[in-house]
N, C-alpha and C positions, 0 to 999 in steps of 0.2 A: 753602969747600971741599963742604960736605954739602950746599949749595943747587944747587950745579952737577952734582954727580951725581945728584940728584932729577930735574933737568932732563932730564940724558942718561938716566935709568932710564925718563921718561915716552915720551922720542923714540921710542927701541927700540921698547918696549911696541906703540907703536901704529904702526910700521911694522910688525912682525912678523904682527899681526894684518890679516885681510882683511875684505870686506863686501859686502852687496846687498837688496835689497827683500825684506821677507820678508810673512809674513802680518798682522804686526801694524804698523801705523803707525810711523813715527818721526820723533821731532821733530828739529828743527836746533837747536832750545833745550831742553837736557835738563833743565837746573836752573831753568829758569822752570816747570817741570812735574813736581816733584820727585814727588808720588805716584804718577804714572804708570807715573816711571823706576824706583822702588823705593818698595812700601808702606812699607818703617822709617822712609823721610822723616818721617811722620808726626808733629807732637809734637814736633820738634826746632827749632824756632824759640823765641825769647822772647817772642812777639805770636801771636796768633792770626792766619791767615792766608785770606785768600779770593783763589782765581785764576781766570784765565780765560786761553783759549788759544786759537786760531784759526789753521789752516794753508791756506792758498788755492792753487791752481795758477795759473801763467801761462798755461798752454796748456790748451784743453778736454782731457777724457779721465784728467784726472788725479784720483788720490780729494781728498775734501775734509773735513777733520777739527775738530772741535769739542772742546771738553776744560773741564769746568769743577771746582771741588775747594775743598774748606774742610777744616784739620785746627787743632786746639790739642793741650796738653798740660796734665796736672795735676800739677802740682808735690809736693804731700804724697804720690802714690801712684806716680810715675815714668812713669806712664801717659801714654799719646796717643790720640787717636781723628782720623779722617778722614774724609770721606766725596767719592768720586772718580764723576764721570759722563762717560763717554766717548761719543762720534757719531761716525758716518764713513759717507759717502756714495762708493761707490767701483763697479768694474767686477766683476763675478763671471767667472769664468774654472776653469769645471770642466768637465772632458773638451772637448767641442766647444762649448761655449757660450761665446759671450761679450759683455757687455753694456756700457753705457758709464752708467758712475753711476745703476745704478737698483737696487743693494744697500745696504740702511742697516743698519748694524750697530750697536746700543747697547748699552753696560756702566753700571750702577750698582752700586757698589761701597761696602763698609761695611770701614774697617781698624781696626785696634787695634795697638798697639806698647809696647812696656814697655822702660824705658831703665835700663842699669846702669852706674853712673858709680863709677869707680875713678879717684881724683885728678882730673887735667886730661883723664883719657880716658873715652868716653862709648861705649858698643855699646848699639845700637837694634835690637830684634829687633820685626818687623812681620808680621801674619797679615793676608788679604785675602779677602774674601767678595763673589763677585759675581754679579749676574743678569745673564746675556747672552739679547740677543734679535735675531734676524738677520730682515729682512724683504724679500723681493723682489717690484717692481714689476712683475708678471708681464705687463702690457699694454705694455711695454715692451723686452721682451726680443728680442735680434735674434740666430736662430740660423744659421748655418752650418756649412758640410763642407769641411774640407780639402780640395783635391784629391788623389785615390786613395785617401779614408778610405775603409774598408770595415766600421765600424764597425757600420752597418744601424739606426741610430738617425732617419734622414730628417730633413727641416726641423721637423717637428714634434713634436721627442719632447717626450715627458709628464714634466711635473713631479710627483713624491710628495708635496711640501707648499712654500707660499709663504712658510711662517713658521717660525722654530726658535727655543725656549726653552730655555737650559739653566743649572744652577749650574756655578760656577768657582771658583778657589781658586786662592792663590798667597801665597807667602812670601819673605822678606827680611829681610836683617841689615845693617848702616851702625855701620862705628866710625870714629871720628872724635878729631881733639885740636884745639890751638889753631889750628894750622897746615896741618892734612891730615887727609882722608877718603877711605873706599873704603867698596864695597859689591857686595855679592852678591845676587842673586834670582833666584827661578823663577816662572814665571808660567803658567798655564793645566794647573797639576797633574791636573784632571782629564778634560783632552782630551774635549771635547764633540765631538759628530757634528755638523759643519757642511755634511753634503751635501743637496741638493735634490732629487735624483735617486736610483738605486739604487746601491747601493754605499755605503759610508762615506768620509767626509773627513773624518779628525780632525784637530782643531787643535793642531797641534805645540806641546810644551812650549818655551816661550822662555828662555833663559838669559841674564842679562842680568851682564857688572862693569863696574864704572867707578872711577875712583879720581882725585884730585887735588893738590895743595899750592899755598900761598898766600904770597908771596915780597915780604916788604916792601922796597923799594928807594926812600927818602925818605918822599915822601909817597904815589907810585905803589906799587900794589899788582899784582904779574903772576902770573897763574893759569892753570896749562897743566894740562890734564885730559885723561884718557882714558876711552873708552867701548868697549864690546866687547859684541855681541849676536848669540846663536846662536839659529836657529830651523829647526831641520830640517835643510835642504840650504843656506840662506840664511845667511850673515854680515855682519854691519856691525862695522868699526872704525872710530872716529873720533878726532879729536885736535882740542881746540880749545885758543885762548889767549884769555886776558881780560888786558885792561888798566883798572884803576878808576884814574881823577883824581877828584878829589872829587866829587860826583855823578853824574858820567859813566861811563861802561861800554862798552866796544868791545870785540869779539872777531872774530877768523877762525877757522875751521875747516876741515878737509878730512876726506874718509872714502872709504874704499874699499868697494864694493857688490860680492860674489859667490855667483854660486848656480852650478845644475849647466851652465847652457848660456849664461852673460853673465859680463860684469864692467863696474861703471861705477865712475867717481872723479868726487866732488863736492867743491864748493867754497861755503862758507857765509861770509857777511860780517852782522856784527849790531853794532845800536847800540842805546842804553838810556838811562834817568834813573834812578838810585833813589832817593827821600827816605826819609825816618823813616816815613813812612805809603804810601809809594808807589811802585810799581817797574813799568816800562814798556820793553818793547823791542820791537824790529823786524828780523829778519832776511830774507835772501834766499840761497835756494841756488840751484846751477844745477850741469850737468856742464860738465867740464874737461877731456873727450876726446869725441872724434865717434862719436855712437849712432847705432845704424840707427833707433831708435825717438824721434821728436824729442820724444815726451809724457814722457818719462822725467825722474822726479825733477827738475822744474823747478817752484819753488815758495815763496810768501810765507809769514812764519810772526809772528804778530801777539802778544805775552801781557802780560796786566796781572796785578798783585797788588795787593790791598789788605790793608795790614796793621792789626791792631787791639790796640792794647796791653791787658794784663790790668787787669779792675778794681781788682784787689785791691794797696794801693799798699804793703803789708806784704810781697809777693809776694816771696819768694828767689827770684835769676835761677839759671834753668838751664844748662845749659853748652849753650850753643846751637851750632847747627852753623855753621862758620865755612868757606863755601864759596864759589865765585863768586857774584857781586850776582846773578846770573841763572843 
């Protein structure tokens, strides 16, 4: 009965939340890119982990994102470390200016975590320090003025700068037991100014909450998960179901995105392989409602993880996170 109660709780939670394109890229495979989801995931596995993630659109104009990560833990001190590198090529939308993938955003982050073990329960707390760089390809900017716009900037609005650098920091906590997990995180607590023009454009704080359970049914493991992201006026809620049979993992998910002036519902299908030393997954996301912008949220995503066992054979086993294979 408890198993079904958990499922009903997750379904209700996923329906009650709503979602959309926020200022940060959103992954369709959040558990294949755990350090980006929450810094508290660093060092929560039983092996060192190298990860690569690539998200690319099937229509011109959508952002392209790249991600690389590494993390490990140190059993004797219950500490973990992580390195996360994110890059995104996207449009710039500030006031009356629009461009097509001429903005490159790069984040290089160092992560430190500490795990507290209470019998079979583990609480991981993570802190992240990031170097942020935004670079604008000024030669390819296309200016436009909407009809009736009286801002007076004209077609040649002057840029104040074409490069921005700043320090940023984030924090997260993650709790997990044998067959469940939950996490909370806050990103961009320094709220750096991202404006290339006169006036401020502060990067909004992003709040993320996620949870999931593992339900063994014979040799099959069913894993329902929920994810909720809030960033200024944009919200994303996502429900994903994973099923694992032998080394194959399949998943299906849906999310609702909502903002101040639009909403969008997406569907995602995933298929992957997981072995002792290698994990790979591909997913495809597309809108399931009619949208006015054909470029909206249609993309492919590919993730690869290489797992490296620790060298010390006498090393005691940590309470590794038992979340979906991806």
